[in-house]
N, C-alpha and C positions, 0 to 999 in steps of 0.2 A: 504494500500500500504506500504510494508515493505521497509526499507532503501536500502536493497540489491535487490529489484525487478527491472527488466529492466526499467520500466517506471519511477521509482523513481531515478534510477541512471542517466537516460537521463536528468531528470529535474534538477539535481544538476548542470549539465553543461549548458544546454540550457537556464535556467532561470537566470544565473549569469549576472549581469549588470555591475559590476566593477571587472575587471579581471587583474591579474598580469601574464605576459607571460615572462618566462625566456628562453633564448636561449644560448647554450654553444659554446665554441670555436670550438669544433669538427664539429659543424654544419656550423659555419660562415666562417671557413677558408678552403682553398683548399689544404688539406693534408700538412699543414705547409708552403705552398707557398704564404701566404698572404691571404687577404680577398677574399671570393667568392662573387663577385658582383652580379652574377646571383641569388645566394641563398638569398642574402639580399633583392634584388628587389622582389623575389617571396614572402618573408616574409612580406614585406611592402604591397604588393598587397593582401595577405591573410588577414592581419590585417585590411586593408581598407574594405575588403568585409564583415567582421563580425563586424565592428565598429559601424554600425548604431544602435542607441539605447543602446550602451555600452560605458563604459569608460575603455580604455586600457592603461596599464603601461607596458613598456618593460624593463626587466632587461637583459642587454647584456654583455656577455663576449667578448673576441676577441682583446682587445687593445694591450696586451703584445705580443700575437702571431702576430698581424699585424705589430707591431713595429719591432720585430725581422726580419721579412721578408723584411720590408721597408729599414732597415739598412744593409741588406745583411749579417746578423749574422747567423752563423751555430751552435751556442752553443746549447747544450741540455737545454731547458728552465727551467726544474725543478732543474738543477744543477747550473744554472747561478747565480752569486753573486747578492745580493739584489739591489745594485746601478744600475747594468746593466738592471735588470728587470724594475726598476723604470724609467730609461731612455727610455727603449723600450716602456713602457706604455705611456710616454709623447708624443713620436713620433706617436705611434699607435692610441692613443685616437683621435687625430685630423682626421686621415684617416678614422677611424671607424665612427665618427660623420658625416663626409662629405658624406660617402657612404649612411648613413641613411637619411641625409638631401635630397640628390638627389633622393633616392628611394621613400620616402614618398611624396616628392613634385609632383611626377607624379600622385598622387591621391589627390592633393590639401590639403594635411595634413602637419601641422607644427610640428616640434619636438623640444624638449628642453633637454639639457644635464644636468644630476643631478649626481654629484660625491659625494660619502659619504665614511666615515670611521665608524667603529663600535663605535668609541668614540662619533660620532655625534648622535647616537641613544641611547647610554647609558645614556646621560645627558637628564633628563626629559624636560628641557627648550628647548634644541636643537632638541629633538625629536618632540616637539609640533611645533617648527618653521618649521621643515622639513615637517610635516604634513600639515601645512598651505600653504606652497609653492606648494606642490603636489596638494592640493585641488584647488588652484587658477589656476594651469596649466590645470587641468581637466575641470574646469569651462570654460576655454577659448578654449576648444576642441583641446588642444595641447597634443601630445603624449610624456610623460616624458620617456626619455631613461636613465636608471639608471645603474651605474657601480661603483665598488669600486674605491676610489681615490688611485690607485696603486702608483702614483708618490710620495705620501707622507706617505702612510700607511706602518707601520712596524708591527712586530708580536704582539706588545701590543695593537694595535688599528685595527687589521685586522679582517674582518668577517671570513676569512679562505677560503671561496669559494663563488661563486655567487649563489649556491643553497641555502646556508644559508642566503645570502643577500636577495634573493627573498622571503624567508619565513618571514624575518623581514619587507620587503616592503609590503607584504600582510597584515601584522598587521598595519603598518604605515598608509596605505590608507584605511584600513577597507574593504578589497576586499572580494568578494563573492566566488572567485575561484582562484587557482594557477595552471598554466599550465607550466610544464617544458618540453621544446623541446630538445631532446638529439639526439645522434647518434645511439641510440638503441630504439627498439619498445616499451619498458616498462620493468617491473620487470620480470625476468625469474626465473625458479626453480633452475637454475644453470647458470654459465657463458656460453652463447651460442657460444662464440668463441672457447671454449674448449670442450663443450658438445653439439654436433649437435642435440641431442635428447631433449635438454632442452625445456620446454614448457613456453609459455607466461602466466603470471598470470593476468587475466583481472580485478580482483577485490581484494582489500585488505580491510577487514572490520576493522582491528585494527593493527597498527604498533607495533607489539610485538617484544620482544627480538628474537624470533624465525625467524620472518620476517627480522629483521635487519641483521641476519647472512647471508642472501642471498646477501648482498652488498659486492662488491669486493673492489679493490683498485681504485686509481685515473685513469682518462682517459689519453690517450697518449698525448693529446694536452692541455687540461685544467687542473684544479686543483681538480676537483670534481670526479665524478664516481658515481656508483649506491649507495654506502654507504652514500655519502653526500646528495643524493636525499631522502633517507630514513630518514635521520635526519631532513631534511626540512619537510617531510611528518608528522613526529611526532609532530613538532612544530605547523604546521597549523591545523592539524586535531584535536589536543587537544584543540585548540581554537574554533573548530566548523566549520572549513572551509575545503571543499574537495580539493583534488589535483589530477592532471592527469600528468602522465609521458608518452610521446609519441614521435615518431620519427619526428625530425625537417627536415628530408630529404624527407619526404613524401609530395607529391604535395598537396596543399590546405588542409593541415592537420587541420588547425583551422576551415575552412569552414565546413569540415566534422564533426568535434567534435560538433560544435554548431548546426549542422543539426540533431544531435542525433545519429550519427554513433559511435558505441562503439569501440574506438581505444585505444591502449596502456593499461596502468594500472590506474585504478581509486582508490584512497585512500579515504574511506568514513570518513566523519567528526565524531568526538566523541561527542555525546550529543549536547547541545546548545552552542552557541558562549560564550566564556569567556568574562567577563567584561574587557574592554580595559586596564584600569589602572593596574589591577592585572596581566594581561598577560604581560604587560611591565615589571613589577617587576619580574615575574617568568622567562622570556625568553630573555629580552633585557638589562635591567639594569645591569651594572657591579658591583658585590659585592665589597665593599671596606674594608671589615673586617669580622670577625667571632665572634659570641656570643655563648658561651657554656652554656647550661641551664641544670637544674637538672631534674630528672624523673618526679617530680610533675608538673613542667612547661610544659614538653612534653605532659603529659596527658591533661593539661588544654588547650593547643593550638590545639592539634590534635583531642581529643575526645569531648571536650566541647566548642571548637571554641572561646576561651577566648583571651584576650590581654595578652602580656607578661609584667609582672611587674618586678621591680628590684629584688625582693626577690627570683625570680627563676633563676637569672643570677649567674653563677659560675665563669666564666672567660671571658676576653675580649682580642681579638687579632686583630691588625690592627690599622690604623690611620684614622678613619672615622669621619665625622662631622655630625651634625644634618641634617636629610633629605637624607643621603646616604643609599644605599641598603646594607644590611648585610646578611650573611648566618647564620642561627641558626643550631647548632649541638647538638646532644643528649649526654648523658654521655659517650657513646662509641665512640664519635667523628664522628658519621654519620650525614651528612647534611639532614635535613628533612623539612626545611622551609626557605623562604626569606622574608625580610620585610624592610620597611623604618624606620630607627631608629630615635628616638626623642631626644636622648642625644648623645653628642660626645663620642668618645672612652675614653678621659680623664675623662669626667663627669661620664660615666658609670662605669669606673674603681673605682671611689670613692663611688658610691652608690650601687654597686652590692651586692646582698644578704640582702639588707635592706628593711624594710617596707616602703610603700609610705609616711607614716606620718613622716619618718625620713629624707626624701630627702632635705627638706628646711633647716633643722638643719645642714646638711653636706655641701650643696652647697651654702646656703645663699639665695636660691630661689627654686621654684618648678614650672616649666612651665607645666609639665604633670605628671599624676600619672603613665601612661603607658610608658614602654620603646619602645614597638612596639604595636600600636593599631591594633586590629583584622581587621579593614578595610584596613590596610596597610600590611597585612600578607598573604602570599600564601604558602600553603603546596606543596611540590615538588611531582612529579609523584611517585606513589607507596605508598604514605602515606594516 
């Protein structure tokens, strides 16, 4: 049974036991006029219907859109100043959660609000704390409802959009499947709004650069769009997790998906699941600096899968400390790897280019021979 055979494709969805479901603002709001309570109730009913034997996590947009409507503001959301968006998020978040609380209560399900910023998942300790909280909620049969903490998030700590957030949550909870419910049926060969003859692409075996060109701009209500969904697909499929994009406006779309109906676009996983820690290094940890290495070190890391030693380091940029994530660049300045550094920027600046036997003589101590151990190093896509 090949990965692209119909039976195998159905199994990727129907056998998933821990699932992240992301729903966008365009699905949850009534054309910019606030929350669509009927759609939220239908989503809750659909999740309740497929929840037996599964653990479901919901990543929900809609707070800012709901807040603008509740405050009676007519500003173009994308052009509104950041403080106004954050104020709208604070107002809309309570309305959004009350709508979910009421909708899921009709099916005897409890919900929990989880607000995150990218900074929360970039820190390894906070990442693990968040993972523990999510696991406890799922153990208690509570549906976590996750959103970006828009009230405090600024550009430096933003996920960018909830498609990206849903990809990170898929990793955080070690999910088997990510489903993104949008206002479009899936990935098309062209923008169906502009090209009526565009065809739906039911299966994407690999999220290549050619596939990513099919993504357009952001949606009219949310901050995402097909391009952000393709970026999410790249992240989760590289970790070995399948992803589905389907219409959130279709009645009982989740019930049909888990019954084996082939809806939307299925993105196939690439090989086996990546080891959790290395996926965190590659896709979630925020690099705190750059380490430029020579050609010999590049060959050792890429071809022979060795650790990085101080002798291969040419230059250091940034203000990082031991344990931080850094980006490794080759002599041409091209990033090719990320890793957890074992010396601070100041220490590495003093021992770069030296043999390991010289470290103690320069620093007065030597905690490690390696600058980055191979177990803490991840090659970036394409290397």
